[in-house]
mmCIF file of the N, C-alpha and C atoms, coordinates in Angstrom:
data_MODEL
# 
_entry.id   MODEL 
# 
loop_
_atom_site.group_PDB 
_atom_site.id 
_atom_site.type_symbol 
_atom_site.label_atom_id 
_atom_site.label_alt_id 
_atom_site.label_comp_id 
_atom_site.label_asym_id 
_atom_site.label_entity_id 
_atom_site.label_seq_id 
_atom_site.pdbx_PDB_ins_code 
_atom_site.Cartn_x 
_atom_site.Cartn_y 
_atom_site.Cartn_z 
_atom_site.occupancy 
_atom_site.B_iso_or_equiv 
_atom_site.pdbx_formal_charge 
_atom_site.auth_seq_id 
_atom_site.auth_comp_id 
_atom_site.auth_asym_id 
_atom_site.auth_atom_id 
_atom_site.pdbx_PDB_model_num 
ATOM 1   N N  . MET A 1 1  ? 73.347  98.117  110.233 1.00 0.00 ? 1  MET A N  1 
ATOM 2   C CA . MET A 1 1  ? 73.254  98.791  108.965 1.00 0.00 ? 1  MET A CA 1 
ATOM 3   C C  . MET A 1 1  ? 74.552  98.597  108.179 1.00 0.00 ? 1  MET A C  1 
ATOM 4   N N  . SER A 1 2  ? 74.423  98.296  106.913 1.00 0.00 ? 2  SER A N  1 
ATOM 5   C CA . SER A 1 2  ? 75.568  98.073  106.042 1.00 0.00 ? 2  SER A CA 1 
ATOM 6   C C  . SER A 1 2  ? 75.979  99.387  105.380 1.00 0.00 ? 2  SER A C  1 
ATOM 7   N N  . PHE A 1 3  ? 77.266  99.550  105.180 1.00 0.00 ? 3  PHE A N  1 
ATOM 8   C CA . PHE A 1 3  ? 77.783  100.759 104.550 1.00 0.00 ? 3  PHE A CA 1 
ATOM 9   C C  . PHE A 1 3  ? 78.676  100.357 103.395 1.00 0.00 ? 3  PHE A C  1 
ATOM 10  N N  . THR A 1 4  ? 78.569  101.057 102.277 1.00 0.00 ? 4  THR A N  1 
ATOM 11  C CA . THR A 1 4  ? 79.431  100.826 101.127 1.00 0.00 ? 4  THR A CA 1 
ATOM 12  C C  . THR A 1 4  ? 80.210  102.101 100.840 1.00 0.00 ? 4  THR A C  1 
ATOM 13  N N  . TRP A 1 5  ? 81.525  101.977 100.742 1.00 0.00 ? 5  TRP A N  1 
ATOM 14  C CA . TRP A 1 5  ? 82.389  103.112 100.438 1.00 0.00 ? 5  TRP A CA 1 
ATOM 15  C C  . TRP A 1 5  ? 82.026  103.655 99.063  1.00 0.00 ? 5  TRP A C  1 
ATOM 16  N N  . ASP A 1 6  ? 82.028  104.983 98.929  1.00 0.00 ? 6  ASP A N  1 
ATOM 17  C CA . ASP A 1 6  ? 81.728  105.635 97.655  1.00 0.00 ? 6  ASP A CA 1 
ATOM 18  C C  . ASP A 1 6  ? 82.778  106.714 97.404  1.00 0.00 ? 6  ASP A C  1 
ATOM 19  N N  . ASN A 1 7  ? 83.654  106.490 96.406  1.00 0.00 ? 7  ASN A N  1 
ATOM 20  C CA . ASN A 1 7  ? 84.722  107.449 96.112  1.00 0.00 ? 7  ASN A CA 1 
ATOM 21  C C  . ASN A 1 7  ? 84.198  108.818 95.693  1.00 0.00 ? 7  ASN A C  1 
ATOM 22  N N  . LYS A 1 8  ? 82.980  108.904 95.234  1.00 0.00 ? 8  LYS A N  1 
ATOM 23  C CA . LYS A 1 8  ? 82.429  110.174 94.781  1.00 0.00 ? 8  LYS A CA 1 
ATOM 24  C C  . LYS A 1 8  ? 81.747  110.963 95.906  1.00 0.00 ? 8  LYS A C  1 
ATOM 25  N N  . LYS A 1 9  ? 81.542  110.307 97.021  1.00 0.00 ? 9  LYS A N  1 
ATOM 26  C CA . LYS A 1 9  ? 80.904  110.946 98.171  1.00 0.00 ? 9  LYS A CA 1 
ATOM 27  C C  . LYS A 1 9  ? 81.918  111.841 98.893  1.00 0.00 ? 9  LYS A C  1 
ATOM 28  N N  . PRO A 1 10 ? 81.484  112.967 99.461  1.00 0.00 ? 10 PRO A N  1 
ATOM 29  C CA . PRO A 1 10 ? 82.400  113.768 100.274 1.00 0.00 ? 10 PRO A CA 1 
ATOM 30  C C  . PRO A 1 10 ? 83.065  112.890 101.342 1.00 0.00 ? 10 PRO A C  1 
ATOM 31  N N  . THR A 1 11 ? 84.366  113.067 101.481 1.00 0.00 ? 11 THR A N  1 
ATOM 32  C CA . THR A 1 11 ? 85.169  112.208 102.352 1.00 0.00 ? 11 THR A CA 1 
ATOM 33  C C  . THR A 1 11 ? 86.095  113.066 103.202 1.00 0.00 ? 11 THR A C  1 
ATOM 34  N N  . ALA A 1 12 ? 86.162  112.768 104.478 1.00 0.00 ? 12 ALA A N  1 
ATOM 35  C CA . ALA A 1 12 ? 87.110  113.449 105.361 1.00 0.00 ? 12 ALA A CA 1 
ATOM 36  C C  . ALA A 1 12 ? 88.476  112.779 105.234 1.00 0.00 ? 12 ALA A C  1 
ATOM 37  N N  . GLN A 1 13 ? 89.521  113.540 105.544 1.00 0.00 ? 13 GLN A N  1 
ATOM 38  C CA . GLN A 1 13 ? 90.891  113.049 105.446 1.00 0.00 ? 13 GLN A CA 1 
ATOM 39  C C  . GLN A 1 13 ? 91.576  113.177 106.799 1.00 0.00 ? 13 GLN A C  1 
ATOM 40  N N  . MET A 1 14 ? 92.302  112.134 107.171 1.00 0.00 ? 14 MET A N  1 
ATOM 41  C CA . MET A 1 14 ? 93.163  112.184 108.353 1.00 0.00 ? 14 MET A CA 1 
ATOM 42  C C  . MET A 1 14 ? 94.565  111.794 107.891 1.00 0.00 ? 14 MET A C  1 
ATOM 43  N N  . LEU A 1 15 ? 95.528  112.654 108.093 1.00 0.00 ? 15 LEU A N  1 
ATOM 44  C CA . LEU A 1 15 ? 96.906  112.406 107.696 1.00 0.00 ? 15 LEU A CA 1 
ATOM 45  C C  . LEU A 1 15 ? 97.765  112.350 108.944 1.00 0.00 ? 15 LEU A C  1 
ATOM 46  N N  . GLY A 1 16 ? 98.583  111.316 109.055 1.00 0.00 ? 16 GLY A N  1 
ATOM 47  C CA . GLY A 1 16 ? 99.462  111.225 110.210 1.00 0.00 ? 16 GLY A CA 1 
ATOM 48  C C  . GLY A 1 16 ? 100.409 110.053 110.130 1.00 0.00 ? 16 GLY A C  1 
ATOM 49  N N  . ARG A 1 17 ? 101.182 109.879 111.204 1.00 0.00 ? 17 ARG A N  1 
ATOM 50  C CA . ARG A 1 17 ? 102.111 108.753 111.307 1.00 0.00 ? 17 ARG A CA 1 
ATOM 51  C C  . ARG A 1 17 ? 101.425 107.557 111.938 1.00 0.00 ? 17 ARG A C  1 
ATOM 52  N N  . TRP A 1 18 ? 100.563 107.819 112.924 1.00 0.00 ? 18 TRP A N  1 
ATOM 53  C CA . TRP A 1 18 ? 99.805  106.786 113.642 1.00 0.00 ? 18 TRP A CA 1 
ATOM 54  C C  . TRP A 1 18 ? 100.749 105.769 114.282 1.00 0.00 ? 18 TRP A C  1 
ATOM 55  N N  . GLN A 1 19 ? 101.760 106.258 114.998 1.00 0.00 ? 19 GLN A N  1 
ATOM 56  C CA . GLN A 1 19 ? 102.794 105.429 115.613 1.00 0.00 ? 19 GLN A CA 1 
ATOM 57  C C  . GLN A 1 19 ? 102.725 105.497 117.141 1.00 0.00 ? 19 GLN A C  1 
ATOM 58  N N  . PRO A 1 20 ? 101.785 104.866 117.776 1.00 0.00 ? 20 PRO A N  1 
ATOM 59  C CA . PRO A 1 20 ? 100.701 104.015 117.274 1.00 0.00 ? 20 PRO A CA 1 
ATOM 60  C C  . PRO A 1 20 ? 99.395  104.801 117.155 1.00 0.00 ? 20 PRO A C  1 
ATOM 61  N N  . PHE A 1 21 ? 98.351  104.136 116.664 1.00 0.00 ? 21 PHE A N  1 
ATOM 62  C CA . PHE A 1 21 ? 96.997  104.686 116.618 1.00 0.00 ? 21 PHE A CA 1 
ATOM 63  C C  . PHE A 1 21 ? 96.434  104.561 118.035 1.00 0.00 ? 21 PHE A C  1 
ATOM 64  N N  . HIS A 1 22 ? 96.242  105.693 118.728 1.00 0.00 ? 22 HIS A N  1 
ATOM 65  C CA . HIS A 1 22 ? 95.879  105.655 120.150 1.00 0.00 ? 22 HIS A CA 1 
ATOM 66  C C  . HIS A 1 22 ? 94.485  106.240 120.396 1.00 0.00 ? 22 HIS A C  1 
ATOM 67  N N  . ASP A 1 23 ? 94.095  106.313 121.657 1.00 0.00 ? 23 ASP A N  1 
ATOM 68  C CA . ASP A 1 23 ? 92.750  106.771 122.032 1.00 0.00 ? 23 ASP A CA 1 
ATOM 69  C C  . ASP A 1 23 ? 92.437  108.179 121.516 1.00 0.00 ? 23 ASP A C  1 
ATOM 70  N N  . GLY A 1 24 ? 93.416  109.049 121.512 1.00 0.00 ? 24 GLY A N  1 
ATOM 71  C CA . GLY A 1 24 ? 93.206  110.400 120.997 1.00 0.00 ? 24 GLY A CA 1 
ATOM 72  C C  . GLY A 1 24 ? 92.892  110.390 119.506 1.00 0.00 ? 24 GLY A C  1 
ATOM 73  N N  . HIS A 1 25 ? 93.603  109.537 118.759 1.00 0.00 ? 25 HIS A N  1 
ATOM 74  C CA . HIS A 1 25 ? 93.316  109.397 117.328 1.00 0.00 ? 25 HIS A CA 1 
ATOM 75  C C  . HIS A 1 25 ? 91.905  108.850 117.118 1.00 0.00 ? 25 HIS A C  1 
ATOM 76  N N  . TYR A 1 26 ? 91.535  107.885 117.938 1.00 0.00 ? 26 TYR A N  1 
ATOM 77  C CA . TYR A 1 26 ? 90.198  107.288 117.830 1.00 0.00 ? 26 TYR A CA 1 
ATOM 78  C C  . TYR A 1 26 ? 89.114  108.339 118.091 1.00 0.00 ? 26 TYR A C  1 
ATOM 79  N N  . ALA A 1 27 ? 89.310  109.150 119.111 1.00 0.00 ? 27 ALA A N  1 
ATOM 80  C CA . ALA A 1 27 ? 88.339  110.203 119.432 1.00 0.00 ? 27 ALA A CA 1 
ATOM 81  C C  . ALA A 1 27 ? 88.239  111.211 118.286 1.00 0.00 ? 27 ALA A C  1 
ATOM 82  N N  . LEU A 1 28 ? 89.372  111.575 117.703 1.00 0.00 ? 28 LEU A N  1 
ATOM 83  C CA . LEU A 1 28 ? 89.375  112.484 116.561 1.00 0.00 ? 28 LEU A CA 1 
ATOM 84  C C  . LEU A 1 28 ? 88.632  111.859 115.379 1.00 0.00 ? 28 LEU A C  1 
ATOM 85  N N  . PHE A 1 29 ? 88.883  110.577 115.108 1.00 0.00 ? 29 PHE A N  1 
ATOM 86  C CA . PHE A 1 29 ? 88.182  109.867 114.035 1.00 0.00 ? 29 PHE A CA 1 
ATOM 87  C C  . PHE A 1 29 ? 86.675  109.925 114.259 1.00 0.00 ? 29 PHE A C  1 
ATOM 88  N N  . GLU A 1 30 ? 86.240  109.687 115.480 1.00 0.00 ? 30 GLU A N  1 
ATOM 89  C CA . GLU A 1 30 ? 84.804  109.686 115.768 1.00 0.00 ? 30 GLU A CA 1 
ATOM 90  C C  . GLU A 1 30 ? 84.167  111.052 115.513 1.00 0.00 ? 30 GLU A C  1 
ATOM 91  N N  . GLU A 1 31 ? 84.886  112.124 115.757 1.00 0.00 ? 31 GLU A N  1 
ATOM 92  C CA . GLU A 1 31 ? 84.360  113.461 115.463 1.00 0.00 ? 31 GLU A CA 1 
ATOM 93  C C  . GLU A 1 31 ? 84.347  113.722 113.959 1.00 0.00 ? 31 GLU A C  1 
ATOM 94  N N  . ILE A 1 32 ? 85.403  113.325 113.283 1.00 0.00 ? 32 ILE A N  1 
ATOM 95  C CA . ILE A 1 32 ? 85.521  113.586 111.846 1.00 0.00 ? 32 ILE A CA 1 
ATOM 96  C C  . ILE A 1 32 ? 84.490  112.806 111.048 1.00 0.00 ? 32 ILE A C  1 
ATOM 97  N N  . ILE A 1 33 ? 84.255  111.551 111.386 1.00 0.00 ? 33 ILE A N  1 
ATOM 98  C CA . ILE A 1 33 ? 83.342  110.729 110.594 1.00 0.00 ? 33 ILE A CA 1 
ATOM 99  C C  . ILE A 1 33 ? 81.909  111.256 110.652 1.00 0.00 ? 33 ILE A C  1 
ATOM 100 N N  . LYS A 1 34 ? 81.583  111.997 111.694 1.00 0.00 ? 34 LYS A N  1 
ATOM 101 C CA . LYS A 1 34 ? 80.246  112.598 111.800 1.00 0.00 ? 34 LYS A CA 1 
ATOM 102 C C  . LYS A 1 34 ? 79.995  113.608 110.676 1.00 0.00 ? 34 LYS A C  1 
ATOM 103 N N  . LYS A 1 35 ? 81.048  114.189 110.143 1.00 0.00 ? 35 LYS A N  1 
ATOM 104 C CA . LYS A 1 35 ? 80.911  115.242 109.135 1.00 0.00 ? 35 LYS A CA 1 
ATOM 105 C C  . LYS A 1 35 ? 80.566  114.706 107.753 1.00 0.00 ? 35 LYS A C  1 
ATOM 106 N N  . THR A 1 36 ? 81.130  113.553 107.365 1.00 0.00 ? 36 THR A N  1 
ATOM 107 C CA . THR A 1 36 ? 80.930  113.051 106.000 1.00 0.00 ? 36 THR A CA 1 
ATOM 108 C C  . THR A 1 36 ? 80.469  111.600 105.935 1.00 0.00 ? 36 THR A C  1 
ATOM 109 N N  . GLY A 1 37 ? 80.649  110.858 107.010 1.00 0.00 ? 37 GLY A N  1 
ATOM 110 C CA . GLY A 1 37 ? 80.236  109.454 107.004 1.00 0.00 ? 37 GLY A CA 1 
ATOM 111 C C  . GLY A 1 37 ? 81.309  108.490 106.554 1.00 0.00 ? 37 GLY A C  1 
ATOM 112 N N  . GLN A 1 38 ? 82.388  109.007 105.955 1.00 0.00 ? 38 GLN A N  1 
ATOM 113 C CA . GLN A 1 38 ? 83.505  108.138 105.586 1.00 0.00 ? 38 GLN A CA 1 
ATOM 114 C C  . GLN A 1 38 ? 84.802  108.936 105.666 1.00 0.00 ? 38 GLN A C  1 
ATOM 115 N N  . VAL A 1 39 ? 85.895  108.217 105.969 1.00 0.00 ? 39 VAL A N  1 
ATOM 116 C CA . VAL A 1 39 ? 87.177  108.872 106.219 1.00 0.00 ? 39 VAL A CA 1 
ATOM 117 C C  . VAL A 1 39 ? 88.292  108.129 105.496 1.00 0.00 ? 39 VAL A C  1 
ATOM 118 N N  . CYS A 1 40 ? 89.166  108.878 104.833 1.00 0.00 ? 40 CYS A N  1 
ATOM 119 C CA . CYS A 1 40 ? 90.380  108.332 104.236 1.00 0.00 ? 40 CYS A CA 1 
ATOM 120 C C  . CYS A 1 40 ? 91.522  108.614 105.213 1.00 0.00 ? 40 CYS A C  1 
ATOM 121 N N  . ILE A 1 41 ? 92.099  107.555 105.763 1.00 0.00 ? 41 ILE A N  1 
ATOM 122 C CA . ILE A 1 41 ? 93.202  107.683 106.714 1.00 0.00 ? 41 ILE A CA 1 
ATOM 123 C C  . ILE A 1 41 ? 94.499  107.476 105.947 1.00 0.00 ? 41 ILE A C  1 
ATOM 124 N N  . GLN A 1 42 ? 95.311  108.508 105.893 1.00 0.00 ? 42 GLN A N  1 
ATOM 125 C CA . GLN A 1 42 ? 96.566  108.463 105.154 1.00 0.00 ? 42 GLN A CA 1 
ATOM 126 C C  . GLN A 1 42 ? 97.716  108.298 106.135 1.00 0.00 ? 42 GLN A C  1 
ATOM 127 N N  . VAL A 1 43 ? 98.537  107.298 105.867 1.00 0.00 ? 43 VAL A N  1 
ATOM 128 C CA . VAL A 1 43 ? 99.666  106.970 106.730 1.00 0.00 ? 43 VAL A CA 1 
ATOM 129 C C  . VAL A 1 43 ? 100.937 107.459 106.045 1.00 0.00 ? 43 VAL A C  1 
ATOM 130 N N  . ARG A 1 44 ? 101.626 108.399 106.679 1.00 0.00 ? 44 ARG A N  1 
ATOM 131 C CA . ARG A 1 44 ? 102.898 108.883 106.133 1.00 0.00 ? 44 ARG A CA 1 
ATOM 132 C C  . ARG A 1 44 ? 103.927 107.758 106.158 1.00 0.00 ? 44 ARG A C  1 
ATOM 133 N N  . ASP A 1 45 ? 104.708 107.646 105.092 1.00 0.00 ? 45 ASP A N  1 
ATOM 134 C CA . ASP A 1 45 ? 105.734 106.611 104.971 1.00 0.00 ? 45 ASP A CA 1 
ATOM 135 C C  . ASP A 1 45 ? 106.973 107.048 105.749 1.00 0.00 ? 45 ASP A C  1 
ATOM 136 N N  . VAL A 1 46 ? 106.989 106.713 107.054 1.00 0.00 ? 46 VAL A N  1 
ATOM 137 C CA . VAL A 1 46 ? 108.065 107.184 107.931 1.00 0.00 ? 46 VAL A CA 1 
ATOM 138 C C  . VAL A 1 46 ? 108.772 106.061 108.689 1.00 0.00 ? 46 VAL A C  1 
ATOM 139 N N  . GLN A 1 47 ? 108.525 104.809 108.324 1.00 0.00 ? 47 GLN A N  1 
ATOM 140 C CA . GLN A 1 47 ? 109.161 103.714 109.061 1.00 0.00 ? 47 GLN A CA 1 
ATOM 141 C C  . GLN A 1 47 ? 110.677 103.885 109.054 1.00 0.00 ? 47 GLN A C  1 
ATOM 142 N N  . GLY A 1 48 ? 111.279 103.777 110.232 1.00 0.00 ? 48 GLY A N  1 
ATOM 143 C CA . GLY A 1 48 ? 112.723 103.859 110.364 1.00 0.00 ? 48 GLY A CA 1 
ATOM 144 C C  . GLY A 1 48 ? 113.255 105.276 110.467 1.00 0.00 ? 48 GLY A C  1 
ATOM 145 N N  . VAL A 1 49 ? 112.405 106.273 110.292 1.00 0.00 ? 49 VAL A N  1 
ATOM 146 C CA . VAL A 1 49 ? 112.808 107.671 110.412 1.00 0.00 ? 49 VAL A CA 1 
ATOM 147 C C  . VAL A 1 49 ? 112.491 108.127 111.833 1.00 0.00 ? 49 VAL A C  1 
ATOM 148 N N  . ASP A 1 50 ? 113.516 108.588 112.536 1.00 0.00 ? 50 ASP A N  1 
ATOM 149 C CA . ASP A 1 50 ? 113.349 109.067 113.910 1.00 0.00 ? 50 ASP A CA 1 
ATOM 150 C C  . ASP A 1 50 ? 112.651 108.018 114.779 1.00 0.00 ? 50 ASP A C  1 
ATOM 151 N N  . ASP A 1 51 ? 111.574 108.422 115.454 1.00 0.00 ? 51 ASP A N  1 
ATOM 152 C CA . ASP A 1 51 ? 110.885 107.555 116.412 1.00 0.00 ? 51 ASP A CA 1 
ATOM 153 C C  . ASP A 1 51 ? 109.629 106.941 115.778 1.00 0.00 ? 51 ASP A C  1 
ATOM 154 N N  . ASN A 1 52 ? 109.816 106.178 114.703 1.00 0.00 ? 52 ASN A N  1 
ATOM 155 C CA . ASN A 1 52 ? 108.705 105.582 113.958 1.00 0.00 ? 52 ASN A CA 1 
ATOM 156 C C  . ASN A 1 52 ? 109.000 104.107 113.697 1.00 0.00 ? 52 ASN A C  1 
ATOM 157 N N  . PRO A 1 53 ? 108.786 103.254 114.688 1.00 0.00 ? 53 PRO A N  1 
ATOM 158 C CA . PRO A 1 53 ? 109.192 101.854 114.566 1.00 0.00 ? 53 PRO A CA 1 
ATOM 159 C C  . PRO A 1 53 ? 108.291 100.981 113.699 1.00 0.00 ? 53 PRO A C  1 
ATOM 160 N N  . PHE A 1 54 ? 107.037 101.386 113.473 1.00 0.00 ? 54 PHE A N  1 
ATOM 161 C CA . PHE A 1 54 ? 106.089 100.489 112.810 1.00 0.00 ? 54 PHE A CA 1 
ATOM 162 C C  . PHE A 1 54 ? 106.066 100.693 111.302 1.00 0.00 ? 54 PHE A C  1 
ATOM 163 N N  . ASN A 1 55 ? 106.012 99.578  110.559 1.00 0.00 ? 55 ASN A N  1 
ATOM 164 C CA . ASN A 1 55 ? 105.863 99.675  109.114 1.00 0.00 ? 55 ASN A CA 1 
ATOM 165 C C  . ASN A 1 55 ? 104.394 99.901  108.771 1.00 0.00 ? 55 ASN A C  1 
ATOM 166 N N  . PHE A 1 56 ? 104.120 100.178 107.505 1.00 0.00 ? 56 PHE A N  1 
ATOM 167 C CA . PHE A 1 56 ? 102.759 100.495 107.078 1.00 0.00 ? 56 PHE A CA 1 
ATOM 168 C C  . PHE A 1 56 ? 101.784 99.368  107.386 1.00 0.00 ? 56 PHE A C  1 
ATOM 169 N N  . GLU A 1 57 ? 102.164 98.134  107.116 1.00 0.00 ? 57 GLU A N  1 
ATOM 170 C CA . GLU A 1 57 ? 101.245 97.010  107.335 1.00 0.00 ? 57 GLU A CA 1 
ATOM 171 C C  . GLU A 1 57 ? 100.842 96.896  108.802 1.00 0.00 ? 57 GLU A C  1 
ATOM 172 N N  . THR A 1 58 ? 101.779 97.126  109.707 1.00 0.00 ? 58 THR A N  1 
ATOM 173 C CA . THR A 1 58 ? 101.472 97.074  111.142 1.00 0.00 ? 58 THR A CA 1 
ATOM 174 C C  . THR A 1 58 ? 100.540 98.215  111.533 1.00 0.00 ? 58 THR A C  1 
ATOM 175 N N  . VAL A 1 59 ? 100.824 99.412  111.045 1.00 0.00 ? 59 VAL A N  1 
ATOM 176 C CA . VAL A 1 59 ? 99.970  100.566 111.344 1.00 0.00 ? 59 VAL A CA 1 
ATOM 177 C C  . VAL A 1 59 ? 98.561  100.323 110.807 1.00 0.00 ? 59 VAL A C  1 
ATOM 178 N N  . LYS A 1 60 ? 98.465  99.853  109.563 1.00 0.00 ? 60 LYS A N  1 
ATOM 179 C CA . LYS A 1 60 ? 97.159  99.587  108.949 1.00 0.00 ? 60 LYS A CA 1 
ATOM 180 C C  . LYS A 1 60 ? 96.379  98.553  109.752 1.00 0.00 ? 60 LYS A C  1 
ATOM 181 N N  . LYS A 1 61 ? 97.060  97.483  110.156 1.00 0.00 ? 61 LYS A N  1 
ATOM 182 C CA . LYS A 1 61 ? 96.418  96.421  110.945 1.00 0.00 ? 61 LYS A CA 1 
ATOM 183 C C  . LYS A 1 61 ? 95.892  96.983  112.265 1.00 0.00 ? 61 LYS A C  1 
ATOM 184 N N  . ASN A 1 62 ? 96.701  97.794  112.947 1.00 0.00 ? 62 ASN A N  1 
ATOM 185 C CA . ASN A 1 62 ? 96.286  98.385  114.224 1.00 0.00 ? 62 ASN A CA 1 
ATOM 186 C C  . ASN A 1 62 ? 95.060  99.285  114.058 1.00 0.00 ? 62 ASN A C  1 
ATOM 187 N N  . ILE A 1 63 ? 95.050  100.085 113.004 1.00 0.00 ? 63 ILE A N  1 
ATOM 188 C CA . ILE A 1 63 ? 93.910  100.971 112.747 1.00 0.00 ? 63 ILE A CA 1 
ATOM 189 C C  . ILE A 1 63 ? 92.664  100.148 112.453 1.00 0.00 ? 63 ILE A C  1 
ATOM 190 N N  . GLU A 1 64 ? 92.795  99.159  111.566 1.00 0.00 ? 64 GLU A N  1 
ATOM 191 C CA . GLU A 1 64 ? 91.643  98.332  111.195 1.00 0.00 ? 64 GLU A CA 1 
ATOM 192 C C  . GLU A 1 64 ? 91.086  97.568  112.389 1.00 0.00 ? 64 GLU A C  1 
ATOM 193 N N  . GLU A 1 65 ? 91.960  97.021  113.232 1.00 0.00 ? 65 GLU A N  1 
ATOM 194 C CA . GLU A 1 65 ? 91.486  96.288  114.413 1.00 0.00 ? 65 GLU A CA 1 
ATOM 195 C C  . GLU A 1 65 ? 90.707  97.203  115.346 1.00 0.00 ? 65 GLU A C  1 
ATOM 196 N N  . ARG A 1 66 ? 91.132  98.445  115.449 1.00 0.00 ? 66 ARG A N  1 
ATOM 197 C CA . ARG A 1 66 ? 90.463  99.392  116.345 1.00 0.00 ? 66 ARG A CA 1 
ATOM 198 C C  . ARG A 1 66 ? 89.141  99.901  115.770 1.00 0.00 ? 66 ARG A C  1 
ATOM 199 N N  . LEU A 1 67 ? 89.099  100.149 114.461 1.00 0.00 ? 67 LEU A N  1 
ATOM 200 C CA . LEU A 1 67 ? 87.926  100.789 113.867 1.00 0.00 ? 67 LEU A CA 1 
ATOM 201 C C  . LEU A 1 67 ? 86.888  99.822  113.304 1.00 0.00 ? 67 LEU A C  1 
ATOM 202 N N  . ASN A 1 68 ? 87.306  98.647  112.844 1.00 0.00 ? 68 ASN A N  1 
ATOM 203 C CA . ASN A 1 68 ? 86.367  97.738  112.176 1.00 0.00 ? 68 ASN A CA 1 
ATOM 204 C C  . ASN A 1 68 ? 85.148  97.341  113.007 1.00 0.00 ? 68 ASN A C  1 
ATOM 205 N N  . PRO A 1 69 ? 85.270  97.105  114.310 1.00 0.00 ? 69 PRO A N  1 
ATOM 206 C CA . PRO A 1 69 ? 84.070  96.680  115.043 1.00 0.00 ? 69 PRO A CA 1 
ATOM 207 C C  . PRO A 1 69 ? 82.890  97.645  114.897 1.00 0.00 ? 69 PRO A C  1 
ATOM 208 N N  . LYS A 1 70 ? 83.154  98.927  114.826 1.00 0.00 ? 70 LYS A N  1 
ATOM 209 C CA . LYS A 1 70 ? 82.073  99.917  114.750 1.00 0.00 ? 70 LYS A CA 1 
ATOM 210 C C  . LYS A 1 70 ? 81.950  100.581 113.374 1.00 0.00 ? 70 LYS A C  1 
ATOM 211 N N  . TYR A 1 71 ? 83.068  100.678 112.637 1.00 0.00 ? 71 TYR A N  1 
ATOM 212 C CA . TYR A 1 71 ? 83.089  101.497 111.424 1.00 0.00 ? 71 TYR A CA 1 
ATOM 213 C C  . TYR A 1 71 ? 83.522  100.739 110.163 1.00 0.00 ? 71 TYR A C  1 
ATOM 214 N N  . LYS A 1 72 ? 83.329  99.453  110.119 1.00 0.00 ? 72 LYS A N  1 
ATOM 215 C CA . LYS A 1 72 ? 83.755  98.650  108.964 1.00 0.00 ? 72 LYS A CA 1 
ATOM 216 C C  . LYS A 1 72 ? 83.203  99.248  107.665 1.00 0.00 ? 72 LYS A C  1 
ATOM 217 N N  . ASN A 1 73 ? 84.059  99.341  106.663 1.00 0.00 ? 73 ASN A N  1 
ATOM 218 C CA . ASN A 1 73 ? 83.750  99.864  105.322 1.00 0.00 ? 73 ASN A CA 1 
ATOM 219 C C  . ASN A 1 73 ? 83.496  101.368 105.285 1.00 0.00 ? 73 ASN A C  1 
ATOM 220 N N  . ARG A 1 74 ? 83.670  102.059 106.401 1.00 0.00 ? 74 ARG A N  1 
ATOM 221 C CA . ARG A 1 74 ? 83.452  103.510 106.419 1.00 0.00 ? 74 ARG A CA 1 
ATOM 222 C C  . ARG A 1 74 ? 84.772  104.280 106.423 1.00 0.00 ? 74 ARG A C  1 
ATOM 223 N N  . PHE A 1 75 ? 85.885  103.545 106.273 1.00 0.00 ? 75 PHE A N  1 
ATOM 224 C CA . PHE A 1 75 ? 87.199  104.182 106.210 1.00 0.00 ? 75 PHE A CA 1 
ATOM 225 C C  . PHE A 1 75 ? 88.110  103.374 105.299 1.00 0.00 ? 75 PHE A C  1 
ATOM 226 N N  . LYS A 1 76 ? 89.113  104.045 104.757 1.00 0.00 ? 76 LYS A N  1 
ATOM 227 C CA . LYS A 1 76 ? 90.174  103.396 103.990 1.00 0.00 ? 76 LYS A CA 1 
ATOM 228 C C  . LYS A 1 76 ? 91.486  103.867 104.573 1.00 0.00 ? 76 LYS A C  1 
ATOM 229 N N  . VAL A 1 77 ? 92.473  102.972 104.558 1.00 0.00 ? 77 VAL A N  1 
ATOM 230 C CA . VAL A 1 77 ? 93.810  103.299 105.044 1.00 0.00 ? 77 VAL A CA 1 
ATOM 231 C C  . VAL A 1 77 ? 94.762  103.190 103.859 1.00 0.00 ? 77 VAL A C  1 
ATOM 232 N N  . MET A 1 78 ? 95.522  104.258 103.599 1.00 0.00 ? 78 MET A N  1 
ATOM 233 C CA . MET A 1 78 ? 96.452  104.217 102.475 1.00 0.00 ? 78 MET A CA 1 
ATOM 234 C C  . MET A 1 78 ? 97.798  104.821 102.850 1.00 0.00 ? 78 MET A C  1 
ATOM 235 N N  . LEU A 1 79 ? 98.838  104.311 102.211 1.00 0.00 ? 79 LEU A N  1 
ATOM 236 C CA . LEU A 1 79 ? 100.194 104.812 102.403 1.00 0.00 ? 79 LEU A CA 1 
ATOM 237 C C  . LEU A 1 79 ? 100.413 106.007 101.488 1.00 0.00 ? 79 LEU A C  1 
ATOM 238 N N  . VAL A 1 80 ? 101.013 107.059 102.040 1.00 0.00 ? 80 VAL A N  1 
ATOM 239 C CA . VAL A 1 80 ? 101.356 108.247 101.257 1.00 0.00 ? 80 VAL A CA 1 
ATOM 240 C C  . VAL A 1 80 ? 102.808 108.618 101.554 1.00 0.00 ? 80 VAL A C  1 
ATOM 241 N N  . PRO A 1 81 ? 103.436 109.435 100.699 1.00 0.00 ? 81 PRO A N  1 
ATOM 242 C CA . PRO A 1 81 ? 104.804 109.875 100.984 1.00 0.00 ? 81 PRO A CA 1 
ATOM 243 C C  . PRO A 1 81 ? 104.872 110.607 102.323 1.00 0.00 ? 81 PRO A C  1 
ATOM 244 N N  . ASN A 1 82 ? 106.069 110.864 102.781 1.00 0.00 ? 82 ASN A N  1 
ATOM 245 C CA . ASN A 1 82 ? 106.279 111.557 104.052 1.00 0.00 ? 82 ASN A CA 1 
ATOM 246 C C  . ASN A 1 82 ? 105.948 113.046 103.893 1.00 0.00 ? 82 ASN A C  1 
ATOM 247 N N  . ILE A 1 83 ? 104.658 113.326 103.773 1.00 0.00 ? 83 ILE A N  1 
ATOM 248 C CA . ILE A 1 83 ? 104.173 114.696 103.577 1.00 0.00 ? 83 ILE A CA 1 
ATOM 249 C C  . ILE A 1 83 ? 104.381 115.486 104.869 1.00 0.00 ? 83 ILE A C  1 
ATOM 250 N N  . THR A 1 84 ? 105.064 116.614 104.773 1.00 0.00 ? 84 THR A N  1 
ATOM 251 C CA . THR A 1 84 ? 105.344 117.415 105.969 1.00 0.00 ? 84 THR A CA 1 
ATOM 252 C C  . THR A 1 84 ? 104.844 118.853 105.854 1.00 0.00 ? 84 THR A C  1 
ATOM 253 N N  . LYS A 1 85 ? 104.502 119.309 104.667 1.00 0.00 ? 85 LYS A N  1 
ATOM 254 C CA . LYS A 1 85 ? 104.045 120.704 104.487 1.00 0.00 ? 85 LYS A CA 1 
ATOM 255 C C  . LYS A 1 85 ? 102.873 120.757 103.559 1.00 0.00 ? 85 LYS A C  1 
# 
């Protein structure tokens, strides 16, 4: 089945560092996507701060490689400021 992202459709949000995107994150994604069918994954801009070695492009690539086989076009990955509160 093909899926097309729709900005007007209800969308779940996941905000984090994803350093790295691991099995726990994947399990959380699988629960969240059941609620709306699409998820916006926001990556905090934290490269080089404390224990955050990966830049945004690496984090995005890791997330896409993990999610695309099953969830292609059902998520977007975007960079956001270092939101903490």
